[in-house]
N, C-alpha and C positions, 0 to 999 in steps of 0.2 A: 580259255585263260584261267586256272584258279587262284582266287585272290590269296594265295598264300603273302606273300610280301604285305599285303596291305594287312592281312592280319596280324602278321608278326609288328608293323606300325602302329597298328592300334593296341599293341601293348607294349608300347614303346621302345621295339628294338631297335637303336640306333645306327643298325648295320643296314637297314632297309630305309635308300634314301626317296624322298619326295616324290622324284620323277617317275622313280617305278612304282611306286604305291599309285599314285596320281591313275596311271594310264591301267592300274588295276582297278579303282574305279570305273574307267570309263568301258571296260570291261564288262558290265553290266547292259551296258546299249550296245558293245560291238563283243559277243562271245569272242569269238577267234580273232580278236586283235593283237597281234605280234609287237610287243615292247619294241625290238632291235629297233627297228627304223624310225620310229619318234625316237628314242633314247640317241641315236645318229643325227636328227634331225636338230634337235637341242644343241649336239656338239659342234654340229655346222654352224646354226646361229652364232653359237662363242666364236668360234673360229673367225667369221664373218667380223664380228663386233672387235676383236681381237685386233683386227686389220684397220678399224679406223681410226684417223689419227686422234689422239688424247685419250683412247679407249683403255691406256697401260699407265696414264701419267695418275692426279690427283685425284682425290675425290671428286669434285666439281666436274673435272674434264672428265670423269669416266661417265658421270652421270650424265652430262650432257652428248657424250658420245653414245651411249646406250637408248637413251629416248630419243636422238636422231634416228637410230638404226634399227630398233624395234620399232619406233611408230609412224617413223618418215617413210626411211627405204623401204621395211618390211610391210607395211602396212598393217599392222596390230593393232585393235580398235574395238572398244566396246559393242557390244550388240546391243542395239537402242532399240530397234522394231521388234525383234523374236528374242528378248531376254531371255523367258521361260522354255524356250528350245531346250529339249533335253543336250542336244549337243554342244551346248554351251558349258555345260558341267562336263564335259569328256576332253583331257587334254590331247587325243589323237585330234577332234576334228579341230580344236583351237588352232594347234599347230597346222592344219589343211585350210583351212578358212579363215584366220588370221582373224578372227574375232570372237568373242565369249564374255563371260560376266566377270567381274571385279575378279575374284578367288580366283580363277584359272589363269585369267591373261598373268594375275602378280605370280603362278606358279612360273609360270615361265620366265620372268623376270629373274625371280630368285633363283631357279636352274640354272640361268643364265648366268646370273653371279657366281654362281657358286663354283662354277666350273673356270671360272677366270679368278678365283680366288677372293670376290670381292665380298665385305662385309653387308650383305641383304639382309633382312629381316622383316615375317609377315605378321603384321598388325590388324586384329580382327575388331574393327569397328562396327557397333550399332549400323546392322543395315549394309555396311561397306565393308570392301578389304582393300589395304593399301601397303605400300612395302616400305621399311624405313632403311636408309642406306647410313650407316653411320661407322666411321674408319678413327673415331678418337679427335679427327680434325676437324670433319665436315661431316653434317649432319641434316637430313632430308626427309619429307615424305614423298611417296611417287604415288600417283593416283594411274594405274594402268588403264583403266577403264576409260579415263579421259585424257589418252594419248600420252602419258607420261605427267601428266600437269603436279607441277611442284607444290607443295602444303607444307604451313608449320602446323604449330601444335594447333593454334585458335581455328585452323581453317578446317583440320579434321575434326575438331569437335563441330562448326557449324557443318560439314557434310554430313554427319553423323544426326544433327538434329535436324535438319533440312530431310532427311530419309523416314529417319522413326519419331520425332519428336523428342526422341531424349538427349537429355541436356549433360554431356560428360564432362564438361568445363573442369566442374572440379572434382573429378575422379582420374587422378593418374594412372589406374590401375587398366584404364580404358584403351592406352595406348603403350601397355605394355607387351613385347614381343613372345608371339604363341609359337605352340611347340608344332611339329609337324603332325602330329597325332591328330590336335584342334584341326588343323587345317583340312586332314582328310575327314574329319568328323560332320566339320562344315560342308565339304563338297557333297558326301555323301546325305548328308539332309537337304542340299540343294536340287540332287538330283533326284531323290524320291518326292519333295514338292512336287519339282517338274510332272513327275511320272502321274499324280494325283491327279493334276492341272489337267493334263491331256487325257485322264481314265485309262490310264496304262498300271492296271492293281495287278496284275502277275508281277509287272517288272517292281513297281513299288514295295512289295510282299517280301522279294528276293532281296533288294537293300535293306527292307528292314530285320530279315533275318540276321545279314551281319552282324546290324545295330544291335540287337539283342542278344545277341554271342557275346558284341563286345563291352554290353551294358547291361547287363541281366538285372540289376537292380534300378532299371530306368522302367518304368511302369507306360511314360507316356509312348515310349517304344512298343510296347506291347498292348496300347486301344489301338496305334495306330495300324498295326499290320493287322488289329482285330478288323478296322474298318474295311481294311484292301479285303483281307480273305470276306468279308462279309459279301463285298462286292463281286467276288470270284463265286458266292454261294458254298464255298468251304464252309459249311454251316459249324460243322465239331473244331475245325480250327480257329474258327471265328470266336465261340464260344470259350476256347481254353485260354487264349491270349483276352479276352475281356474278362476272364475270372483272374488272370496272373495280375491284369491291371489292378484290379480290387485288392488284390492282396497285397500288393506292393503300396497300395493306396487306399487303405479300406477309409480314409475321412476325405476322399477326393468331393469336390464341390459337385463334380457330373455324377457322384454315385446312384441317385435314382435313375437316371437316365440311361446308365448301364445297365443297370437292374433291369430295367423295362426292355433293354436291348436282347440279354441275356433270356427274358423270359418270352419274348417274342422267338428267339434262335431255339428254344425249346419248344415251341408249336411249333414251327417249320422242321423239326428232329421228328416228332411224333408223328406227323402227316407222309413222313418219309418213311417209315417202320411199317 
């Protein structure tokens, strides 16, 4: 699968839905992935929810029915023991295994809600991701990682503080609704971090290829790809990435370290000639 929809979504193309683009993120791990069966699976979940008592009633009834169905009947849950497994960042696997990390479980919730015309939004807390339901009369935050636990603003701030140590209680922007583009970038970064953790450097470099393409002025992506390429012994490409990083960020605090790495690459390339 070519990530053309994902590329378009990263350009803020509103014609690409989150579910399609998220499945294209999963294609880094599953190159032969076909979207159709998983879009159908989301359709089926939405149809199943719509048939539950209260699902088509008001906000409190919908949230209660959705939580009971998704996290009770269907058993979606947070991956407590293998959190960094790349499968947890892949929507197809989250639908198959019914376990994942906060953002992918939230994508399931968001896409089921969208199919039923319900107002649900992604909220990118530091270190965590939740869903906001807000129909103008009833609002709450839903923690999909913890079986749909309902949170208020203060509890969201507590969760973020416990995970990252960051206090967002006085920062209203921390609870702003995020775009499809934001969600996809966060998913891509989660996936490349998972690949680095298990030393799958070729896959990490592939994810970073797309991130560099989408954010050519972000030096950190060049540096991270340089690290991956260095591990793959692709010294020429690693050198270009480190040089690109220093060009974008000439005053970077780690400039001396990167220059030392470039000097070492130069010596290695010299031995190969």
